[in-house]
C-alpha angles and dihedrals in degrees: 000000000000124000111258106251134177096228096063089038087059092048092050090047091052089050090053090049089052091052091054140236095318089063092056089071090060091063115093100227094186092055092046091052091047091050091050090050090054090051094049116111120171101314092329137079131228115227087229137349108311088356133132121296115223144142093269088067092048091052094046095049093043093049095048094042093051095041095049094038093239117169106288096211085093088069095060110133094009098111091048091052091052093048092050089052093063108115130220090262092058100252125105125258129206089240134032108270094014133122117281120251129194095231094049091045089056092049092047096046092045091050091049090049091051089050093049090241103122112120 
């Protein structure tokens, strides 16, 4: 009876990756994709229904979508959101115009790499 949330979804996904390719078939790709669609909000993703939008969510959805070959239409606008979040100091912020943070910079750069958008 827990609220679906991207953070534990990410942890469960990593556990499946660690178990190997046979474990991938245990993941319900359709339900994952449906969950991601419910979390989508204008080029961003909420961590859970009505939850915060941040670059952790973008990284998690991008990684799982690309790894499991889910439909990539869900990723429309994601790279642009990450690029707009780059701050004046060069790092990436959690919000457009905010201060850069190492964790969010990792999430943003990793998402751009997965999307083939690093320059």
